[in-house]
Every structure is written in structure tokens, then in C-alpha cells.
C-alpha positions as CSV (number, residue, x, y, z in Angstrom):
1,M,23.3,-31.4,13.3
2,M,20.3,-29.1,12.6
3,S,18.8,-31.5,10.1
4,Q,18.1,-33.8,12.9
5,Q,16.6,-31.2,15.3
6,N,13.0,-30.1,15.6
7,I,12.9,-26.4,16.6
8,M,10.0,-24.4,18.1
9,F,10.3,-20.7,17.4
10,A,8.4,-18.6,19.9
11,G,7.6,-15.0,19.0
12,S,4.9,-12.4,18.3
13,S,6.0,-9.0,17.2
14,Q,7.6,-7.5,14.1
15,F,11.0,-7.9,15.7
16,S,10.5,-11.7,15.3
17,I,10.2,-11.7,11.7
18,R,13.6,-11.6,10.4
19,P,14.9,-14.1,12.9
20,L,12.2,-16.6,11.9
21,E,13.1,-16.0,8.2
22,A,16.8,-16.9,9.2
23,I,15.8,-20.0,11.0
24,M,13.9,-21.2,7.9
25,E,17.2,-21.2,6.0
26,L,19.3,-23.2,8.5
27,G,18.0,-26.6,7.6
28,F,16.1,-27.8,10.7
29,K,14.3,-31.1,10.5
30,S,11.1,-29.2,11.3
31,V,10.1,-25.6,12.4
32,S,6.9,-24.9,14.4
33,V,5.8,-21.6,15.8
34,L,4.5,-20.6,19.2
35,T,2.8,-17.2,19.3
36,Q,0.2,-15.0,21.0
37,P,-3.5,-15.5,20.1
38,K,-5.3,-13.2,17.7
39,K,-6.5,-10.0,19.4
40,K,-9.4,-7.7,18.7
41,Q,-8.1,-4.5,17.1
42,G,-9.5,-1.4,15.3
43,R,-12.8,0.2,15.4
44,G,-14.6,-3.0,14.5
45,L,-12.7,-5.0,17.1
46,K,-12.0,-7.7,14.6
47,Q,-9.8,-10.6,15.6
48,K,-6.3,-9.9,14.1
49,A,-3.2,-12.1,13.9
50,N,0.0,-10.7,15.0
51,P,2.8,-10.2,12.5
52,L,4.6,-13.4,13.2
53,M,1.4,-15.6,13.0
54,E,0.6,-14.1,9.7
55,L,4.1,-15.0,8.4
56,A,4.1,-18.4,9.9
57,L,0.7,-19.3,8.4
58,D,1.8,-17.9,5.0
59,M,4.9,-20.3,5.2
60,G,2.6,-23.2,6.0
61,L,4.2,-23.8,9.4
62,E,2.4,-25.5,12.4
63,V,1.3,-22.7,14.7
64,F,0.3,-22.9,18.4
65,S,-1.2,-20.0,20.3
66,Y,-2.4,-20.1,23.9
67,A,-3.7,-17.4,26.1
68,S,-1.7,-19.0,28.9
69,L,1.2,-21.5,28.7
70,K,-0.5,-23.1,31.8
71,E,-3.4,-24.4,29.8
72,Q,-4.0,-28.1,30.2
73,N,-3.1,-29.2,26.5
74,V,0.0,-27.1,26.1
75,E,2.6,-29.8,27.2
76,A,0.9,-32.6,25.3
77,D,0.8,-30.3,22.1
78,I,4.5,-29.5,22.4
79,M,5.5,-33.1,23.1
80,S,3.8,-34.3,20.0
81,L,6.4,-32.5,18.1
82,S,9.3,-34.5,19.6
83,P,10.8,-31.1,20.5
84,N,14.5,-30.6,20.6
85,V,15.2,-26.8,20.6
86,L,13.2,-23.7,21.7
87,L,14.1,-20.3,20.5
88,T,12.1,-17.3,21.8
89,V,12.3,-13.9,20.1
90,S,10.0,-11.3,21.5
91,Y,7.3,-13.8,22.5
92,G,5.6,-11.8,25.1
93,Q,5.1,-14.4,27.9
94,I,7.2,-16.0,30.5
95,I,7.9,-19.7,29.6
96,P,7.1,-21.8,32.6
97,K,9.8,-24.2,33.9
98,E,7.5,-27.2,33.0
99,V,7.5,-26.1,29.4
100,L,11.3,-25.5,29.2
101,N,11.9,-29.0,30.5
102,L,10.1,-30.4,27.4
103,F,12.9,-29.6,25.1
104,S,15.7,-32.1,24.9
105,H,18.6,-30.1,23.5
106,D,18.4,-26.5,24.5
107,T,16.2,-23.4,25.2
108,L,17.5,-20.2,23.9
109,N,16.3,-16.6,23.9
110,I,17.2,-13.6,21.7
111,H,17.3,-10.4,23.8
112,P,17.7,-7.0,22.3
113,S,20.3,-5.6,24.7
114,L,23.8,-6.2,25.8
115,L,23.0,-8.3,28.8
116,P,23.1,-7.9,31.7
117,L,22.0,-4.4,30.8
118,W,18.3,-3.8,30.3
119,R,16.8,-7.1,31.2
120,G,13.0,-7.1,31.1
121,A,10.2,-5.9,28.9
122,S,11.4,-2.7,27.2
123,P,15.2,-2.9,26.6
124,I,15.0,-0.9,23.3
125,Q,13.1,1.9,24.7
126,S,15.2,2.0,27.8
127,A,18.5,2.3,25.9
128,I,17.0,5.4,24.1
129,L,15.6,6.9,27.1
130,N,18.9,6.5,29.0
131,G,20.8,8.1,26.1
132,D,22.9,5.0,25.6
133,K,25.4,5.3,22.7
134,T,25.3,1.6,21.9
135,T,23.1,-1.4,22.4
136,G,23.0,-4.8,20.8
137,V,21.7,-8.4,20.7
138,S,22.4,-11.2,23.1
139,I,21.7,-14.9,22.6
140,M,21.2,-16.6,26.0
141,R,20.1,-19.9,27.5
142,M,16.8,-19.5,29.2
143,T,16.3,-20.1,32.8
144,T,13.2,-19.7,35.2
145,S,14.5,-16.2,35.9
146,L,13.8,-13.4,33.5
147,D,16.9,-12.7,31.3
148,E,19.2,-13.9,33.8
149,G,20.6,-17.1,32.0
150,P,24.1,-17.4,30.8
151,V,25.0,-15.6,27.5
152,F,26.5,-17.4,24.4
153,L,27.4,-14.3,22.5
154,S,26.5,-10.5,22.2
155,K,27.0,-8.2,19.3
156,K,27.0,-4.4,19.7
157,L,25.0,-1.9,17.6
158,H,25.5,2.0,17.5
159,I,22.4,4.0,18.5
160,D,22.0,6.9,16.0
161,N,20.8,10.2,17.7
162,K,17.8,10.1,15.2
163,D,16.8,6.5,16.1
164,N,13.4,5.9,17.6
165,S,12.2,2.6,18.9
166,K,10.9,1.5,15.6
167,T,14.0,2.2,13.6
168,L,16.3,0.8,16.3
169,A,14.1,-2.4,16.6
170,E,14.5,-3.0,12.9
171,K,18.3,-2.7,13.0
172,L,18.5,-5.1,16.0
173,S,16.1,-7.5,14.3
174,T,18.4,-7.6,11.4
175,L,21.4,-8.1,13.6
176,A,19.6,-10.9,15.4
177,A,18.9,-12.7,12.2
178,T,22.5,-12.4,11.1
179,M,23.7,-13.8,14.5
180,L,21.4,-16.8,14.2
181,T,22.6,-17.5,10.6
182,T,26.3,-17.4,11.6
183,S,26.3,-18.7,15.1
184,L,23.2,-20.8,16.0
185,G,24.7,-24.1,14.5
186,K,27.9,-23.6,16.6
187,I,25.9,-23.0,19.7
188,L,23.9,-26.2,19.2
189,E,27.0,-28.2,18.4
190,G,28.7,-26.9,21.7
191,K,31.4,-24.9,19.8
192,I,30.3,-21.8,21.5
193,Q,29.9,-22.0,25.3
194,A,27.6,-19.7,27.5
195,N,29.1,-17.5,30.1
196,N,27.2,-16.5,33.3
197,Q,26.1,-12.9,33.5
198,N,27.5,-10.5,36.1
199,H,24.4,-9.9,38.0
200,N,25.9,-7.1,39.9
201,K,25.9,-5.0,36.7
202,A,22.3,-5.8,35.7
203,T,19.8,-3.0,34.8
204,I,16.0,-3.5,34.5
205,S,13.6,-2.3,31.9
206,E,10.1,-2.1,33.1
207,K,6.9,-2.8,31.3
208,I,5.7,0.4,29.5
209,I,2.2,1.8,30.1
210,K,0.4,4.5,28.1
211,Q,0.9,7.1,30.8
212,D,4.7,6.8,30.5
213,G,4.4,8.8,27.4
214,K,3.5,12.0,29.2
215,I,6.1,14.8,28.7
216,S,7.6,16.7,31.7
217,W,8.7,20.0,30.3
218,Q,10.8,20.7,33.4
219,K,13.4,18.2,32.0
220,E,16.1,19.4,29.7
221,A,15.5,19.3,26.0
222,K,17.9,16.5,25.4
223,N,16.0,14.2,27.8
224,I,12.6,15.1,26.3
225,D,14.0,14.3,22.8
226,Q,15.0,10.9,24.1
227,H,11.6,10.5,25.6
228,I,9.8,11.2,22.3
229,R,12.1,8.8,20.4
230,A,11.8,6.1,22.9
231,Y,8.0,6.0,22.8
232,N,7.6,6.2,19.0
233,P,5.7,4.2,17.8
234,W,4.0,3.3,21.2
235,P,2.6,4.7,23.4
236,V,3.7,8.0,21.7
237,A,4.8,11.0,23.8
238,F,2.1,13.4,24.6
239,T,1.2,16.7,26.3
240,H,-1.8,19.0,26.4
241,I,-2.6,22.4,25.0
242,D,-5.7,24.3,26.1
243,G,-6.9,21.1,27.7
244,R,-6.7,19.1,24.4
245,Y,-4.5,15.9,24.0
246,L,-1.5,16.5,21.8
247,R,0.9,13.8,20.5
248,I,4.4,14.6,19.5
249,W,6.0,12.1,17.1
250,E,9.2,13.8,16.2
251,A,11.4,16.4,17.6
252,E,15.0,17.5,18.1
253,V,17.0,19.7,20.4
254,S,16.8,23.3,19.1
255,T,20.1,25.0,18.1
256,D,18.6,28.1,19.6
257,K,19.9,28.1,23.2
258,K,19.4,31.7,23.9
259,T,15.7,32.2,23.9
260,Y,14.2,31.0,27.2
261,N,10.7,31.1,28.9
262,E,8.9,29.0,31.4
263,P,9.2,25.2,30.7
264,G,6.4,24.2,28.1
265,V,5.9,27.6,26.6
266,V,5.9,27.9,22.8
267,I,8.5,30.6,22.0
268,R,8.5,30.5,18.2
269,C,6.9,28.9,15.1
270,D,8.4,28.7,11.7
271,D,8.9,26.4,8.7
272,K,11.3,24.3,10.7
273,G,8.8,23.6,13.4
274,M,7.5,24.8,16.7
275,V,10.1,25.7,19.4
276,V,9.2,25.0,23.0
277,S,11.2,26.1,26.1
278,T,12.2,23.4,28.5
279,G,13.9,23.1,31.9
280,E,17.2,23.5,30.1
281,G,17.5,24.4,26.4
282,N,14.7,24.5,23.8
283,L,13.0,21.7,21.8
284,L,12.0,21.9,18.1
285,I,8.9,19.9,17.5
286,K,8.7,18.6,13.9
287,T,5.8,16.3,13.8
288,I,2.7,16.7,15.9
289,Q,-0.9,15.4,16.1
290,L,-3.8,17.1,17.9
291,E,-6.6,14.7,19.2
292,G,-9.0,13.8,16.5
293,K,-6.7,15.3,13.7
294,K,-4.1,14.1,11.2
295,T,-0.4,14.2,11.9
296,I,1.1,17.4,10.6
297,S,4.4,19.3,10.7
298,G,5.1,21.4,13.8
299,G,5.4,24.5,11.6
300,D,2.0,23.9,10.1
301,F,0.5,23.3,13.5
302,G,1.9,26.6,14.7
303,K,0.5,28.5,11.7
304,G,-2.9,26.9,11.9
305,F,-3.4,27.3,15.7
306,S,-2.7,30.3,17.9
307,V,0.0,28.7,20.0
308,L,2.7,31.4,20.5
309,N,3.3,32.0,24.2
310,K,0.9,29.3,25.1
311,A,2.0,26.6,27.6
312,L,2.0,22.9,27.0
313,N,1.4,20.8,30.0
């Protein structure tokens, strides 16, 4: 079946890598890639390809990238491939109805949540922020409504209490690749049927902005730890000390529950890290970065700067 199908794989982020590698092993007649254009990055603002574009070019695949899928030549370019199947995995743009209609067999999407939970732009971060114990991957049919299409199958994954968004994304990407290997053929052959989502149980994950990383020390330590893990590696949780910007990369809830002060006040520094009082409980900061400086341990930061009894805000 797949040897007769031309598939277009749409993705952009690191999350897309393993699923594309899985697709390459499934024996499609042809594989092409739709991805985001190169972006200016770094101090020199050089044009840089995203991870999926780099991989696709290394594989010798035909690559298409557009600032907008409403550009005049998009439909003609895709039609030239005699397209049968579209599979999107962290592509980063909404696919217009006109483009979805170009594919003769099916249009599928890999979404890193247990739909209808955490539809939208930031499902991995939202699961960690919410303190969810499990998440997963869903394979669904695309519709014109974001993440609302019928679901073919979902697989669960445990969220470790040390997982941040990067480590959890890596696990989910691997799970997605495995699901494609074992089930995509069955989906395309009609052996696995899609079921409509229960829209009444839907939750939404919003697009993240840099300001979302700001820590509120009035929250309890457990919630702040979730906040820090959810926003690692981007936009990175932050606070201020003496008016200076301070990134917090890694922390955990302190076992010391007796020593309290006003929320945000540094109450102890030792080799384990820097302990900060919160709205409920204390937080042990393990990895920290002052603006313009390298990332260091919380303990070294506490020793190098006079922070005891100072307030983070």
C-alpha cells in the first residue's frame, strides 16, 4: 500500500526528527518535506535552517518552505508531486483547507498530548505546568479546526517529576516514531478507524511568550518547580535580584519545610544550592544564570554573590 503512496512530511522542530526517520523506513513511493523557512539567528543574524530542514537536505529529499501557505505557488508546487498523504509533526503553521484538499488519501497530524487534552501550541509545557502525571501522543486526522479532528490512536507516557520540556519532548518524539512504525500502514489501509473527540473534555494550551517565564514567588514551591521545568529550554524561568535579570534553569522542592520567610527571600546557601522561600514551602535552586554570565550551580552563585536574606522578585 505505502509503496504506491507519495507522502509529504510537514515539520520544523527537533521533535519532528525521529518521526521523519521512521517514515523513511516505511517504503513510501516518495517522501517530500514541507518546513519553515530559514531564520536569522545568533549575533551575526545569519540565515539558519531548522533541524528538520537540515536533516531532509542531508537525506536528499525535496524540501519546500514558505513564509505563508497562502503564497501563490504553494498549491501548484504540491500538486506537482501527485500528493496522496500529508503528515504534520510540529510544523508550526495552520494548514489551510485549500492545501488539505490537495491530498487524495489522507491528512494526518501527530500531536504530543492525549487529545482532547492540551490542544494548541504548547501541549508539552502545559502538561508539566499543570502537574500532569501522564501525557502521550495522538495520531489524528486533520480538519480546518486546530487539533479537533478524529483520533486514530493515542499512547500514554509517564511524566517523571524531573522531566523538563526538552527531556519530555525527546521521549514523546521517540514514542511518535514508534507509533508511526507500527500503525501508520494500518491507518492508511483503513484497519484502524478514527473516533471523534469528546469536545466537552478539551483543554487548550496557549502560545508561549517570553514573559510567561517570570516566576511568581507567592506560588507554592511545587508550582514554581513545575514552572521552571516547563519553560526549560525556552523561554527559561526568570526572576530579578538587585534589579538584575536572573535565569533559573533547574530547581526542586526543598526537603526543608520548616524555615520560612517572605516569598522570594533567599534563606540558605550551601553545596546543594540556594534555598528560597515561597508562598508555601521552600525551593532549592540548583542551576542559575545571572545576565551576561555563564550558567553555574545555585551553591556557587550563593557563595559568589551576597544573596542571603535578599529578595528575588
